[in-house]
Every structure is written in C-alpha cells, then in structure tokens.
TIMI-2910 file (N, C-alpha, C, CB; in pm, 1 decimal, decimal comma, always signed):
<rs>
+----------+----------+----------+----------+----------+----------+----------+----------+----------+----------+----------+----------+------+
!      n_x !      n_y !      n_z !     ca_x !     ca_y !     ca_z !      c_x !      c_y !      c_z !     cb_x !     cb_y !     cb_z ! resn !
+----------+----------+----------+----------+----------+----------+----------+----------+----------+----------+----------+----------+------+
!  +6102,6 !  -4692,8 ! -11657,3 !  +6117,2 !  -4836,2 ! -11635,9 !  +6254,8 !  -4884,2 ! -11681,6 !  +6006,9 !  -4912,7 ! -11709,9 !  Met !
!  +6303,1 !  -4826,4 ! -11792,0 !  +6431,8 !  -4868,1 ! -11847,1 !  +6544,7 !  -4841,2 ! -11748,0 !  +6459,2 !  -4795,8 ! -11979,4 !  Lys !
!  +6536,2 !  -4728,2 ! -11676,6 !  +6643,6 !  -4695,7 ! -11582,6 !  +6652,3 !  -4798,4 ! -11469,6 !  +6622,2 !  -4555,9 ! -11524,4 !  Lys !
!  +6537,8 !  -4854,7 ! -11430,0 !  +6539,5 !  -4955,1 ! -11323,0 !  +6595,1 !  -5087,8 ! -11373,1 !  +6398,3 !  -4975,5 ! -11266,5 !  Trp !
!  +6569,7 !  -5119,8 ! -11498,7 !  +6630,0 !  -5240,8 ! -11556,7 !  +6782,0 !  -5224,9 ! -11567,8 !  +6568,9 !  -5270,6 ! -11696,3 !  Leu !
!  +6826,1 !  -5106,7 ! -11609,8 !  +6969,9 !  -5080,0 ! -11614,8 !  +7031,4 !  -5088,7 ! -11475,4 !  +6996,8 !  -4941,7 ! -11676,1 !  Phe !
!  +6960,1 !  -5036,6 ! -11375,7 !  +7012,4 !  -5042,3 ! -11238,9 !  +7021,9 !  -5186,7 ! -11191,1 !  +6923,4 !  -4960,5 ! -11143,4 !  Leu !
!  +6922,9 !  -5268,0 ! -11225,1 !  +6929,4 !  -5410,5 ! -11191,5 !  +7048,8 !  -5477,6 ! -11257,8 !  +6800,3 !  -5481,0 ! -11233,1 !  Gly !
!  +7075,0 !  -5441,5 ! -11383,2 !  +7191,8 !  -5495,0 ! -11452,7 !  +7321,8 !  -5452,3 ! -11386,1 !  +7191,4 !  -5450,5 ! -11597,7 !  Gly !
!  +7327,6 !  -5326,7 ! -11340,3 !  +7447,2 !  -5277,6 ! -11271,4 !  +7470,2 !  -5353,0 ! -11140,8 !  +7435,2 !  -5127,2 ! -11243,8 !  Ala !
!  +7362,8 !  -5377,0 ! -11068,1 !  +7373,7 !  -5447,9 ! -10939,8 !  +7418,3 !  -5592,0 ! -10962,9 !  +7238,5 !  -5445,2 ! -10863,7 !  Ile !
!  +7353,0 !  -5660,2 ! -11054,4 !  +7388,5 !  -5800,4 ! -11080,4 !  +7529,9 !  -5814,1 ! -11135,7 !  +7289,1 !  -5862,7 ! -11177,8 !  Leu !
!  +7571,3 !  -5719,7 ! -11220,1 !  +7708,1 !  -5723,5 ! -11273,9 !  +7810,7 !  -5704,3 ! -11163,2 !  +7726,8 !  -5615,6 ! -11381,8 !  Ser !
!  +7783,6 !  -5609,7 ! -11073,2 !  +7877,1 !  -5582,2 ! -10963,6 !  +7886,6 !  -5700,8 ! -10868,1 !  +7834,1 !  -5456,4 ! -10886,8 !  Glu !
!  +7772,1 !  -5760,7 ! -10837,8 !  +7771,7 !  -5878,1 ! -10749,5 !  +7847,3 !  -5992,6 ! -10816,4 !  +7626,0 !  -5921,5 ! -10715,1 !  Val !
!  +7827,8 !  -6011,2 ! -10945,0 !  +7900,5 !  -6114,3 ! -11020,1 !  +8050,9 !  -6088,1 ! -11013,0 !  +7853,3 !  -6118,3 ! -11168,0 !  Thr !
!  +8091,0 !  -5962,9 ! -11032,4 !  +8232,7 !  -5929,0 ! -11024,0 !  +8290,5 !  -5956,5 ! -10886,2 !  +8253,5 !  -5784,1 ! -11059,6 !  Gly !
!  +8216,7 !  -5919,4 ! -10783,1 !  +8264,8 !  -5940,1 ! -10645,7 !  +8276,8 !  -6087,7 ! -10611,6 !  +8171,5 !  -5872,1 ! -10546,2 !  Ser !
!  +8174,6 !  -6165,6 ! -10645,9 !  +8179,3 !  -6309,1 ! -10617,0 !  +8288,2 !  -6378,1 ! -10697,9 !  +8043,9 !  -6373,8 ! -10645,9 !  Leu !
!  +8308,3 !  -6333,2 ! -10821,2 !  +8414,0 !  -6391,5 ! -10903,9 !  +8552,3 !  -6359,9 ! -10849,4 !  +8402,6 !  -6341,5 ! -11046,8 !  Ser !
!  +8565,9 !  -6242,4 ! -10788,4 !  +8693,8 !  -6206,9 ! -10726,3 !  +8728,4 !  -6306,2 ! -10615,9 !  +8689,1 !  -6063,2 ! -10669,4 !  Leu !
!  +8630,2 !  -6340,4 ! -10535,6 !  +8652,6 !  -6438,9 ! -10429,4 !  +8685,1 !  -6575,7 ! -10489,7 !  +8528,4 !  -6449,0 ! -10337,2 !  Lys !
!  +8611,7 !  -6615,9 ! -10592,4 !  +8635,3 !  -6746,3 ! -10655,5 !  +8772,5 !  -6751,9 ! -10721,5 !  +8526,5 !  -6776,0 ! -10759,3 !  Ala !
!  +8818,6 !  -6638,6 ! -10773,4 !  +8947,4 !  -6633,8 ! -10844,8 !  +9066,3 !  -6654,3 ! -10751,5 !  +8962,1 !  -6500,4 ! -10917,1 !  Ala !
!  +9046,3 !  -6637,9 ! -10622,3 !  +9156,3 !  -6660,8 ! -10529,2 !  +9203,9 !  -6805,6 ! -10534,7 !  +9113,7 !  -6625,0 ! -10386,8 !  Leu !
!  +9111,9 !  -6896,5 ! -10561,7 !  +9145,4 !  -7039,1 ! -10571,0 !  +9162,8 !  -7085,8 ! -10715,7 !  +9037,4 !  -7122,1 ! -10503,3 !  Glu !
!  +9090,0 !  -7021,6 ! -10805,9 !  +9090,7 !  -7061,3 ! -10947,5 !  +9102,7 !  -6935,4 ! -11033,0 !  +8960,9 !  -7142,2 ! -10984,9 !  His !
!  +9222,9 !  -6898,7 ! -11074,7 !  +9246,4 !  -6771,3 ! -11144,4 !  +9164,5 !  -6748,6 ! -11271,1 !  +9388,7 !  -6761,9 ! -11179,4 !  Pro !
!  +9107,3 !  -6851,7 ! -11328,0 !  +9024,4 !  -6834,9 ! -11446,1 !  +8904,0 !  -6744,3 ! -11421,5 !  +8977,6 !  -6969,1 ! -11494,5 !  Gly !
!  +8862,8 !  -6732,5 ! -11296,3 !  +8748,5 !  -6648,3 ! -11261,3 !  +8779,3 !  -6499,2 ! -11275,8 !  +8704,5 !  -6677,8 ! -11119,3 !  Trp !
!  +8907,3 !  -6462,7 ! -11289,0 !  +8940,7 !  -6319,8 ! -11303,2 !  +8878,2 !  -6259,1 ! -11428,5 !  +9092,8 !  -6301,0 ! -11307,4 !  Tyr !
!  +8859,4 !  -6336,8 ! -11532,7 !  +8797,7 !  -6284,5 ! -11654,8 !  +8652,7 !  -6242,8 ! -11628,0 !  +8803,3 !  -6390,2 ! -11767,8 !  Ala !
!  +8578,2 !  -6326,6 ! -11555,9 !  +8440,2 !  -6291,8 ! -11521,9 !  +8436,3 !  -6174,5 ! -11425,1 !  +8367,5 !  -6412,5 ! -11461,5 !  Leu !
!  +8533,9 !  -6168,0 ! -11335,5 !  +8542,0 !  -6056,0 ! -11242,5 !  +8556,1 !  -5924,1 ! -11319,0 !  +8660,4 !  -6075,0 ! -11145,3 !  Met !
!  +8648,6 !  -5920,9 ! -11414,6 !  +8670,8 !  -5798,7 ! -11492,2 !  +8546,3 !  -5762,5 ! -11573,2 !  +8791,9 !  -5815,7 ! -11585,8 !  Ala !
!  +8484,8 !  -5862,0 ! -11634,0 !  +8363,6 !  -5836,2 ! -11712,1 !  +8250,4 !  -5786,6 ! -11622,3 !  +8319,8 !  -5963,1 ! -11786,9 !  Ala !
!  +8239,5 !  -5844,1 ! -11504,4 !  +8134,3 !  -5802,5 ! -11411,0 !  +8150,4 !  -5657,8 ! -11367,9 !  +8134,1 !  -5892,1 ! -11288,7 !  Gly !
!  +8271,3 !  -5620,0 ! -11329,8 !  +8292,5 !  -5482,2 ! -11285,6 !  +8279,6 !  -5384,1 ! -11401,8 !  +8430,0 !  -5468,0 ! -11220,1 !  Phe !
!  +8330,2 !  -5420,6 ! -11519,0 !  +8315,4 !  -5332,9 ! -11635,6 !  +8167,6 !  -5316,2 ! -11670,6 !  +8393,4 !  -5389,6 ! -11757,0 !  Ala !
!  +8095,0 !  -5426,8 ! -11669,9 !  +7952,0 !  -5420,7 ! -11698,7 !  +7876,3 !  -5336,0 ! -11598,9 !  +7893,9 !  -5559,0 ! -11701,0 !  Gly !
!  +7915,9 !  -5344,0 ! -11472,1 !  +7848,3 !  -5264,9 ! -11368,9 !  +7860,5 !  -5115,8 ! -11398,8 !  +7906,7 !  -5296,2 ! -11229,8 !  Ala !
!  +7978,5 !  -5071,6 ! -11439,6 !  +7996,0 !  -4929,8 ! -11467,1 !  +7928,2 !  -4887,1 ! -11596,4 !  +8142,7 !  -4896,3 ! -11473,1 !  Phe !
!  +7923,0 !  -4975,8 ! -11694,3 !  +7849,7 !  -4944,8 ! -11817,5 !  +7701,1 !  -4928,1 ! -11784,8 !  +7870,6 !  -5056,8 ! -11924,8 !  Val !
!  +7645,7 !  -5023,7 ! -11711,2 !  +7504,6 !  -5014,1 ! -11673,4 !  +7478,0 !  -4891,6 ! -11586,3 !  +7461,1 !  -5140,6 ! -11599,9 !  Phe !
!  +7567,6 !  -4862,2 ! -11494,3 !  +7547,3 !  -4745,5 ! -11408,3 !  +7548,7 !  -4616,7 ! -11490,4 !  +7655,3 !  -4739,9 ! -11298,8 !  Leu !
!  +7632,9 !  -4608,6 ! -11590,0 !  +7632,6 !  -4489,2 ! -11675,3 !  +7501,6 !  -4480,2 ! -11753,8 !  +7753,4 !  -4491,3 ! -11772,4 !  Ser !
!  +7446,2 !  -4593,2 ! -11796,2 !  +7317,4 !  -4593,2 ! -11864,9 !  +7204,9 !  -4549,3 ! -11772,1 !  +7287,5 !  -4731,6 ! -11921,3 !  Leu !
!  +7214,0 !  -4588,8 ! -11645,8 !  +7114,9 !  -4546,9 ! -11546,4 !  +7116,0 !  -4394,9 ! -11532,3 !  +7142,5 !  -4614,0 ! -11409,6 !  Val !
!  +7234,5 !  -4338,1 ! -11521,6 !  +7246,5 !  -4193,6 ! -11506,4 !  +7199,3 !  -4122,1 ! -11632,6 !  +7391,5 !  -4154,8 ! -11474,4 !  Leu !
!  +7233,3 !  -4176,7 ! -11747,3 !  +7189,3 !  -4118,9 ! -11874,9 !  +7037,1 !  -4124,2 ! -11886,3 !  +7254,4 !  -4193,5 ! -11993,8 !  Arg !
!  +6974,0 !  -4227,5 ! -11827,7 !  +6828,4 !  -4241,0 ! -11832,1 !  +6759,0 !  -4145,3 ! -11736,6 !  +6788,2 !  -4383,4 ! -11799,6 !  Ala !
!  +6836,1 !  -4077,3 ! -11650,2 !  +6776,9 !  -3972,5 ! -11567,7 !  +6765,6 !  -3999,5 ! -11419,2 !  +6645,8 !  -3944,1 ! -11617,3 !  Gly !
!  +6811,6 !  -4113,6 ! -11371,4 !  +6806,0 !  -4138,0 ! -11227,4 !  +6916,3 !  -4057,1 ! -11160,2 !  +6820,5 !  -4290,3 ! -11194,9 !  Leu !
!  +6884,2 !  -3981,9 ! -11054,8 !  +6987,1 !  -3901,2 ! -10988,8 !  +7101,6 !  -3987,5 ! -10934,2 !  +6924,8 !  -3820,1 ! -10875,3 !  Pro !
!  +7221,5 !  -3931,8 ! -10935,3 !  +7340,7 !  -4004,9 ! -10893,5 !  +7329,7 !  -4058,0 ! -10751,0 !  +7462,1 !  -3916,2 ! -10905,4 !  Leu !
!  +7284,4 !  -3975,8 ! -10658,1 !  +7275,4 !  -4019,1 ! -10518,6 !  +7183,4 !  -4137,9 ! -10500,4 !  +7228,2 !  -3905,5 ! -10432,3 !  Gly !
!  +7073,1 !  -4137,5 ! -10570,2 !  +6976,9 !  -4247,4 ! -10561,6 !  +7034,0 !  -4371,6 ! -10629,3 !  +6841,8 !  -4207,5 ! -10626,3 !  Val !
!  +7084,7 !  -4355,3 ! -10751,0 !  +7138,7 !  -4469,8 ! -10825,1 !  +7254,0 !  -4534,9 ! -10749,8 !  +7185,3 !  -4426,1 ! -10964,3 !  Ala !
!  +7347,1 !  -4452,9 ! -10704,0 !  +7464,1 !  -4507,5 ! -10635,1 !  +7423,9 !  -4570,5 ! -10502,1 !  +7569,4 !  -4397,8 ! -10612,2 !  Tyr !
!  +7330,0 !  -4508,3 ! -10431,8 !  +7284,9 !  -4563,6 ! -10303,7 !  +7220,6 !  -4699,8 ! -10319,1 !  +7187,4 !  -4469,4 ! -10237,7 !  Gly !
!  +7130,7 !  -4711,2 ! -10414,8 !  +7063,1 !  -4839,3 ! -10437,7 !  +7162,7 !  -4943,5 ! -10487,7 !  +6947,4 !  -4822,9 ! -10539,0 !  Ile !
!  +7247,5 !  -4903,9 ! -10580,7 !  +7349,2 !  -4993,4 ! -10635,3 !  +7439,9 !  -5045,2 ! -10523,1 !  +7432,9 !  -4920,8 ! -10743,6 !  Trp !
!  +7486,3 !  -4954,8 ! -10440,6 !  +7576,2 !  -4993,7 ! -10332,3 !  +7507,9 !  -5081,2 ! -10228,5 !  +7632,5 !  -4871,1 ! -10265,6 !  Gly !
!  +7389,6 !  -5040,0 ! -10184,9 !  +7321,0 !  -5113,4 ! -10078,0 !  +7280,3 !  -5253,6 ! -10122,3 !  +7197,7 !  -5036,2 ! -10031,9 !  Ala !
!  +7218,0 !  -5262,7 ! -10236,7 !  +7176,9 !  -5395,7 ! -10283,0 !  +7297,1 !  -5480,0 ! -10322,7 !  +7080,7 !  -5383,6 ! -10401,1 !  Leu !
!  +7401,2 !  -5415,1 ! -10373,7 !  +7523,8 !  -5488,7 ! -10404,8 !  +7585,5 !  -5550,1 ! -10280,0 !  +7624,8 !  -5396,9 ! -10472,4 !  Gly !
!  +7592,2 !  -5471,8 ! -10173,3 !  +7646,6 !  -5522,0 ! -10045,8 !  +7560,1 !  -5635,2 !  -9992,4 !  +7655,8 !  -5408,1 !  -9941,2 !  Val !
!  +7428,9 !  -5614,6 !  -9991,9 !  +7338,5 !  -5715,3 !  -9936,5 !  +7344,3 !  -5845,8 ! -10015,5 !  +7195,5 !  -5662,1 !  -9934,4 !  Ala !
!  +7336,0 !  -5836,9 ! -10147,0 !  +7338,3 !  -5958,9 ! -10227,8 !  +7474,1 !  -6028,6 ! -10223,5 !  +7302,1 !  -5926,5 ! -10371,8 !  Leu !
!  +7580,7 !  -5951,2 ! -10221,8 !  +7714,1 !  -6011,2 ! -10212,9 !  +7730,1 !  -6084,5 ! -10080,1 !  +7824,0 !  -5903,3 ! -10228,3 !  Thr !
!  +7683,3 !  -6024,8 !  -9971,6 !  +7692,2 !  -6090,4 !  -9840,9 !  +7609,7 !  -6219,4 !  -9838,3 !  +7644,6 !  -5995,1 !  -9729,8 !  Ala !
!  +7488,7 !  -6213,9 !  -9892,2 !  +7404,1 !  -6333,5 !  -9892,8 !  +7463,4 !  -6445,2 !  -9978,4 !  +7264,8 !  -6298,6 !  -9943,2 !  Leu !
!  +7505,5 !  -6410,4 ! -10100,0 !  +7560,4 !  -6513,1 ! -10188,4 !  +7696,2 !  -6564,7 ! -10142,0 !  +7572,6 !  -6458,8 ! -10328,6 !  Phe !
!  +7775,5 !  -6478,7 ! -10078,7 !  +7904,2 !  -6528,3 ! -10029,7 !  +7883,9 !  -6623,6 !  -9913,1 !  +7994,6 !  -6411,7 !  -9987,5 !  Ser !
!  +7777,7 !  -6604,3 !  -9835,5 !  +7745,9 !  -6700,0 !  -9729,0 !  +7702,4 !  -6833,8 !  -9790,0 !  +7634,3 !  -6643,8 !  -9636,0 !  Ala !
!  +7621,6 !  -6826,0 !  -9895,1 !  +7573,3 !  -6949,5 !  -9959,1 !  +7682,0 !  -7021,9 ! -10036,4 !  +7458,4 !  -6918,3 ! -10052,3 !  Leu !
!  +7760,8 !  -6945,9 ! -10114,3 !  +7858,4 !  -7008,8 ! -10203,4 !  +7991,8 !  -7041,8 ! -10136,8 !  +7883,4 !  -6919,4 ! -10320,0 !  Leu !
!  +8033,7 !  -6957,1 ! -10043,2 !  +8167,9 !  -6971,9 !  -9986,6 !  +8167,1 !  -7003,7 !  -9837,2 !  +8247,0 !  -6846,0 ! -10010,4 !  Phe !
!  +8048,7 !  -7016,3 !  -9779,1 !  +8039,6 !  -7048,9 !  -9637,4 !  +8085,9 !  -6936,5 !  -9545,8 !  +8119,6 !  -7171,3 !  -9609,2 !  Gly !
!  +8084,6 !  -6813,4 !  -9594,6 !  +8124,5 !  -6700,5 !  -9510,5 !  +8015,0 !  -6671,9 !  -9409,0 !  +8153,7 !  -6574,6 !  -9596,3 !  Glu !
!  +8050,8 !  -6615,9 !  -9295,1 !  +7950,3 !  -6593,0 !  -9190,6 !  +7850,9 !  -6483,7 !  -9228,9 !  +8018,5 !  -6556,2 !  -9059,8 !  Pro !
!  +7729,5 !  -6500,2 !  -9181,6 !  +7625,8 !  -6398,8 !  -9193,0 !  +7546,9 !  -6404,6 !  -9062,7 !  +7533,0 !  -6421,9 !  -9320,1 !  Leu !
!  +7591,1 !  -6325,9 !  -8966,6 !  +7533,7 !  -6329,0 !  -8832,8 !  +7411,6 !  -6238,5 !  -8824,8 !  +7637,8 !  -6287,2 !  -8728,5 !  Thr !
!  +7331,9 !  -6252,2 !  -8719,0 !  +7217,3 !  -6161,5 !  -8702,1 !  +7259,4 !  -6013,5 !  -8696,3 !  +7140,9 !  -6198,0 !  -8574,5 !  Pro !
!  +7372,4 !  -5984,7 !  -8636,8 !  +7418,2 !  -5845,3 !  -8631,7 !  +7451,3 !  -5796,1 !  -8772,2 !  +7542,0 !  -5831,2 !  -8539,1 !  Ile !
!  +7513,1 !  -5881,6 !  -8853,5 !  +7541,5 !  -5844,2 !  -8992,3 !  +7411,4 !  -5822,5 !  -9069,2 !  +7627,3 !  -5952,6 !  -9061,5 !  Met !
!  +7313,2 !  -5908,7 !  -9045,5 !  +7182,7 !  -5892,8 !  -9109,7 !  +7117,1 !  -5761,3 !  -9071,1 !  +7091,3 !  -6008,8 !  -9073,2 !  Gly !
!  +7128,8 !  -5724,7 !  -8944,2 !  +7074,0 !  -5596,2 !  -8899,1 !  +7145,2 !  -5480,7 !  -8969,1 !  +7087,1 !  -5582,0 !  -8745,5 !  Ala !
!  +7275,3 !  -5492,1 !  -8985,2 !  +7350,1 !  -5388,4 !  -9055,9 !  +7305,7 !  -5375,3 !  -9200,0 !  +7498,2 !  -5417,7 !  -9050,6 !  Gly !
!  +7282,1 !  -5488,0 !  -9265,3 !  +7233,9 !  -5484,1 !  -9403,8 !  +7096,7 !  -5417,6 !  -9411,5 !  +7227,1 !  -5626,4 !  -9462,8 !  Leu !
!  +7010,0 !  -5447,6 !  -9315,7 !  +6878,1 !  -5383,4 !  -9313,1 !  +6890,3 !  -5232,7 !  -9291,3 !  +6790,8 !  -5445,3 !  -9203,0 !  Leu !
!  +6985,0 !  -5191,3 !  -9208,1 !  +7006,1 !  -5047,9 !  -9186,3 !  +7054,3 !  -4979,4 !  -9314,7 !  +7107,9 !  -5025,4 !  -9072,6 !  Leu !
!  +7142,8 !  -5045,9 !  -9387,3 !  +7190,9 !  -4989,9 !  -9514,0 !  +7074,3 !  -4973,9 !  -9611,1 !  +7301,2 !  -5079,9 !  -9576,0 !  Ile !
!  +6993,9 !  -5077,5 !  -9623,9 !  +6879,9 !  -5072,7 !  -9715,5 !  +6779,4 !  -4967,1 !  -9669,4 !  +6811,8 !  -5211,4 !  -9725,2 !  Ile !
!  +6758,0 !  -4956,7 !  -9538,2 !  +6669,3 !  -4852,8 !  -9484,9 !  +6720,5 !  -4713,2 !  -9516,4 !  +6653,7 !  -4869,0 !  -9334,5 !  Gly !
!  +6850,6 !  -4693,6 !  -9509,0 !  +6908,4 !  -4563,9 !  -9542,5 !  +6886,0 !  -4527,7 !  -9687,6 !  +7056,0 !  -4563,0 !  -9512,2 !  Gly !
!  +6898,4 !  -4625,4 !  -9774,8 !  +6874,9 !  -4600,5 !  -9917,1 !  +6727,2 !  -4568,2 !  -9941,3 !  +6918,2 !  -4723,1 ! -10001,8 !  Val !
!  +6637,3 !  -4635,5 !  -9870,8 !  +6495,6 !  -4602,6 !  -9883,5 !  +6469,8 !  -4458,2 !  -9841,4 !  +6410,4 !  -4698,5 !  -9799,2 !  Leu !
!  +6535,3 !  -4414,0 !  -9735,0 !  +6520,7 !  -4274,4 !  -9691,2 !  +6568,5 !  -4178,3 !  -9799,3 !  +6599,1 !  -4250,0 !  -9560,8 !  Cys !
!  +6677,5 !  -4210,3 !  -9865,4 !  +6727,7 !  -4125,0 !  -9974,0 !  +6626,1 !  -4120,2 ! -10087,7 !  +6864,6 !  -4176,6 ! -10026,1 !  Ile !
!  +6570,1 !  -4233,1 ! -10124,7 !  +6471,7 !  -4236,2 ! -10233,3 !  +6345,3 !  -4159,3 ! -10195,0 !  +6436,3 !  -4381,4 ! -10269,3 !  Glu !
!  +6297,5 !  -4178,2 ! -10073,6 !  +6178,1 !  -4105,4 ! -10029,8 !  +6205,0 !  -3955,1 ! -10024,1 !  +6131,5 !  -4156,1 !  -9892,0 !  Leu !
!  +6324,6 !  -3918,1 !  -9983,1 !  +6361,6 !  -3776,6 !  -9981,8 !  +6366,3 !  -3719,1 ! -10122,2 !  +6496,2 !  -3757,5 !  -9913,7 !  Gly !
!  +6414,1 !  -3796,1 ! -10216,2 !  +6416,9 !  -3750,2 ! -10355,5 !  +6275,9 !  -3729,1 ! -10406,9 !  +6491,3 !  -3851,0 ! -10445,0 !  Arg !
!  +6187,3 !  -3823,1 ! -10376,5 !  +6049,9 !  -3809,5 ! -10421,6 !  +5984,4 !  -3685,7 ! -10361,5 !  +5969,9 !  -3934,1 ! -10385,7 !  Gln !
!  +6011,6 !  -3660,1 ! -10233,3 !  +5956,3 !  -3541,6 ! -10167,2 !  +6010,9 !  -3414,2 ! -10230,3 !  +5988,0 !  -3543,8 ! -10016,8 !  Gln !
!  +6139,4 !  -3412,9 ! -10262,4 !  +6199,7 !  -3295,6 ! -10326,0 !  +6137,5 !  -3270,2 ! -10462,5 !  +6351,4 !  -3313,6 ! -10339,8 !  Ala !
!  +6109,5 !  -3376,2 ! -10537,5 !  +6046,6 !  -3359,6 ! -10668,5 !  +5905,8 !  -3303,9 ! -10655,4 !  +6043,2 !  -3492,7 ! -10743,2 !  Glu !
!  +5831,6 !  -3350,7 ! -10554,9 !  +5696,0 !  -3297,9 ! -10532,2 !  +5702,0 !  -3149,7 ! -10496,3 !  +5624,3 !  -3377,1 ! -10419,9 !  Lys !
!  +5795,2 !  -3114,0 ! -10409,1 !  +5810,2 !  -2974,9 ! -10368,5 !  +5850,5 !  -2888,4 ! -10487,2 !  +5913,6 !  -2962,5 ! -10256,1 !  Thr !
!  +5943,8 !  -2936,1 ! -10566,2 !  +5988,8 !  -2863,1 ! -10684,7 !  +5875,1 !  -2848,7 ! -10784,7 !  +6108,4 !  -2933,9 ! -10750,1 !  Arg !
!  +5796,0 !  -2954,3 ! -10802,3 !  +5682,9 !  -2949,2 ! -10895,4 !  +5576,4 !  -2852,1 ! -10849,1 !  +5622,2 !  -3087,1 ! -10912,6 !  Gly !
!  +5549,3 !  -2848,6 ! -10718,7 !  +5449,3 !  -2755,9 ! -10665,9 !  +5498,5 !  -2612,1 ! -10681,3 !  +5418,3 !  -2787,2 ! -10517,1 !  Ala !
!  +5626,9 !  -2588,7 ! -10660,0 !  +5682,6 !  -2453,4 ! -10676,6 !  +5674,4 !  -2410,1 ! -10821,6 !  +5828,7 !  -2447,8 ! -10628,2 !  Ala !
!  +5698,5 !  -2499,0 ! -10915,0 !  +5692,0 !  -2465,6 ! -11057,2 !  +5548,3 !  -2430,5 ! -11097,2 !  +5744,7 !  -2583,1 ! -11143,0 !  Ala !
!  +5450,3 !  -2500,9 ! -11042,5 !  +5310,4 !  -2471,2 ! -11071,9 !  +5275,2 !  -2333,4 ! -11016,4 !  +5216,8 !  -2580,2 ! -11012,4 !  Val !
!  +5322,7 !  -2302,0 ! -10896,4 !  +5296,9 !  -2171,8 ! -10835,1 !  +5358,5 !  -2057,6 ! -10913,7 !  +5349,3 !  -2169,8 ! -10693,9 !  Gly !
!  +5476,9 !  -2079,4 ! -10968,9 !  +5544,5 !  -1976,1 ! -11048,5 !  +5474,7 !  -1953,6 ! -11181,3 !  +5690,2 !  -2014,1 ! -11072,8 !  Glu !
!  +5412,1 !  -2058,2 ! -11235,3 !  +5346,2 !  -2047,6 ! -11365,1 !  +5219,0 !  -1963,7 ! -11357,5 !  +5313,6 !  -2185,9 ! -11418,6 !  Ala !
!  +5163,0 !  -1949,8 ! -11238,7 !  +5037,6 !  -1874,2 ! -11223,5 !  +5063,4 !  -1731,3 ! -11229,7 !  +4967,9 !  -1906,2 ! -11095,7 !  Arg !
+----------+----------+----------+----------+----------+----------+----------+----------+----------+----------+----------+----------+------+
</rs>
C-alpha cells in the first residue's frame, strides 16, 4: 500500500512541477514550486522503487497519469485545447499502462507457479 501512496505523491509532484513551469512563463515566482515539484517527483519515485514496485510499472503509471492529469489541468487552468482526439490518445496511453501492469501480474503468477513446482 505504501508504494502506491508514494507513486501518487510522485505523480502529483510531477504534475505540480509541470503546471508551475507553464505558470512561471508569466510569473517567474512559480519557478520555485516547479523545482520543488520535479525534485519531489524524483524523491517519491525513488521511494516507490525502494518499496518494490518494478521500474517499468512505476515509470509507466507515473508517466501516463502525469500526462493525463497535466493535460486536463492545463485545459482547466490555462485554457489549452483538449480535443476528442487528444482524449483518445490519453486513453490509449492509460490502456497501454494497464497492459503493462496486467502483464506484470501474469509474470508474477507464472513465476510463483514455477517456484512451487521446483519446490516439490
């Protein structure tokens, strides 16, 4: 459970950093939050990996949800476009990450079954 909380922190920190980067273009004071957001994202991501989540899964979820949330919030906060085609692309990214997670779970089941067979 802790690894998922760390991953949520990494995602929110990265989204904060990205949105602050956009805000800093008009108001340079936002650069401090941008730096803190990106630094926090990498600290949280290292904690996720230390907690045992595989790199491919952690990075995939972090990247996909980061892209999706940044796109949604930038549309809300900055009036940037979010077209149906862009929405479809975001869904494809999230679907790809789900495939990676499901594949990881299948690999763990296969590895666990092989270990049980070897123990006999």
